[in-house]
N, C-alpha and C positions, 0 to 999 in steps of 0.2 A: 832382174838378175844381179848378183853381187859383182861389184867391181872393186878391186883393191883401193882405188881412189876414194871409195866410200868410207874407208877407215878414218875415224876422227881421233881415236886415241888407242894406243896399244902399248903394253909392256909384257913382262913374263907372266903376269897373273890375270890380266883382263883385256878386253877389247870392246870398243864402242864403235858401232857402225851406223851410218846415216842410211836408213832403209828407204827404198822408193815405194810410193803408193802402189799397191797391187802385189807386192812381194809377200810371200808367206814367211813368217819367222821360223815356225816349226812345221814339220810334215803333218798333213791332215788326211782324212779319208780320201780326198781327191787324188792322192798319189803324185801331185805336182811337186817339182823340185822346190826346196825351201832354203832360206838363208843359212840355217844351221848346217845343213849338209854341204852347201856351196862353200861356206867358210872353212869347214873341216878339210874339204878337198884342196882348197887354196893353201892352207897352212901346211898340209902334208907335203905338197909339192914345193912350196917356197922354202920350207925349213928342212926338206929332205928327211922327213921322219919315217923310220922304218916300220913302226907299228901303228896302232890306232891313235888318232888324234882326240884328245879330250876337249870338249867344248860344251859348257853348260849355259842354258838360257836362263838369265836372271829374271827378266820380265819380258812380256810380250806386248806388242801393240797390234791393233786390228789390221787386217789385210789392206783396207783402203786408206790407212793412215800412214804418213811418212815420218821420218825423223829418227832420233837417237834411240838405239837399242843396245843394252848392256849384256855382254857375254863374259863368262868366266873361263879361263884357260887352264885352271887347275881345280882339283876337287876341294882343296883347302879354301881357295878364294870363293868357290861356289857356295860352300857351307856358310861361310861368314857373310857373304852378300845376301843369301837367302834369309839369314837371321836379321840382318839390317833392314831388309825389305819388310819383314813381318813387324819389326819394331818401329817402322815409319822413319828410318834414318837414311833412306835413299829418297831424295827430293826430285820429283819429276814435274817439269814445267812444260806446258803445252801452249801452242798458239793455235787459235781457231779463227777462221774468217766466217762471220755469221751474217745472216740475212737481215738482222735487226740489231739495234743497240740495247744491251741489257739496261733495265731500270730497277734499281739504281745502277750506276755505271761501274760500281765495284762493290764487293761484298762476299758473303759465303752462302753457298747453296747446301741445303740439308734435305735429302729425300730418302726414299726407300726403293731400292731397285728390285723389280720383279722380272726375272728372266723367263722368256718363253723359248725353250729349246727347239720347239717345232718350227718356229719362224726365225730363230736366231735373232731375236729382238728383245730389248728390255724396255720396261715402263718405269718411269720415275713417279712414285706415288708420294703424296704429302703425309700419309700416315701408314704405319706398319700394316702389312697384310700377308698372311700365309708365310711363304718362304722368303719374302722380300728382305733384302739386306740393307743396312744403313749405308748411305752414300753421302760423302761430304767433299766439297771442293771450295777453294777460294778463287775469285776471278777479279780481273781489272781490265777495263776498256783502255786499250793502248793507242787506238787511232780509228779514224772514220773516213771512208770514201763515199762516193755517190751512192753505191748500192750495198756495200759491205762494211762491216766493222771488225777490227782486229781486237780479239779478246785474249788476254793471257790467263791461263788457268794453272793453278797449283793443285794437284791431286792430293787429297788427304786420306782417301781410301781407294782401293783398286777393285772396282766392280765391272761386270760385263757391260761394255758400251756406255760406261758411266757418263763421260763428258758429253757424248752425243745425245743421250737420253735426257740429261739434266738441262742442257742448254735448250733443247727442243721444248722441254716442259715450260720454260719461261718465255717461250715465243721467239727464240733465237736459233733456229736450225742452222747447221753448218753448211756452207756452200758445197753443193754437189751431193749432199747426204739425203737421197730420196727416201731412204728407209725411215728417216726421222723428220720428214716434212719439208725438205728443200724443194724449191720450185723446179729445178732442172739438174740433170746429171752433168758430170764433167767427162771430157774425153779420157778414155782409159779406165773409167770407173772409180777413180780415186775421189777422196773428199779433202776439203781444205782444213784438215786437222793435222798438226805437225808437232811431234815430240821435240820441242825446241832445245831443252837443256836438261841435263841430268847431273845432280850434285851429290857427293857422298864422300865418306872417309875411306881412303884406300884400305882394303881388307888386310893388307900385309904391312905396308909402310906407314899407315895411319896419318898420312897427309891428306888435306882436302883436295878432291878432284872435282872440277867443274868443266863439263864438255858441252859446247854449243853446236847444234846441227844447222848448217845453212838451209834455207828454205828451198823447196823443189826448184830445180833449174828449168828455165823455159816457160815459167808461169809469170806473166807480166804483172798480174795483180799481187802475187806474193812478193815479187821484187819491189814493187812500189811501197808496200807496207814495211818490208824489211828496212828500207832506206828512210823511213820517216824520222 
């Protein structure tokens, strides 16, 4: 559930929230409450808005993933941010705790993502096939523990379950991600993939914005890696 303390950045045009693992960004067929509606209700009450509150979702992250999510508070900002997203001018940096260390420890992954809507799962293929879409990311190993490795990922494309599928493909499934080969689940059903940082030019003021999302509270492993 949304908590006002989860707001990482806000001005008249946009809002960045630190999403909790398990929260929905937008409503889905389950009918469960989603961040989009919860934040609208909060803004309406806090700002005493008499009419409908505008809030546009600029990008989504998977339900079991935590971290920074960007919303637009005006239609002008949403239009400009969507254009920036299409042009690759919104930089999204993720942290992942993986069950193995990538080899090599830094580089770029290039696959083709084939989505299976029936199972809500994606496969990372080495060569194009059917409706598969090109998927690219850069990664760098940031730290190692006894059982897990901290990998920083910069998304270069935005495909369904891209980071999860690509890291699994190279033998580095994400902690807790049973769907993509992890050994065991985590309490609450989340996975250790975190939208760590979002960077972009402000759509109205044109200054550079960089917002960092603290790692999930109460997870000692995340805390240990954040303090490396």
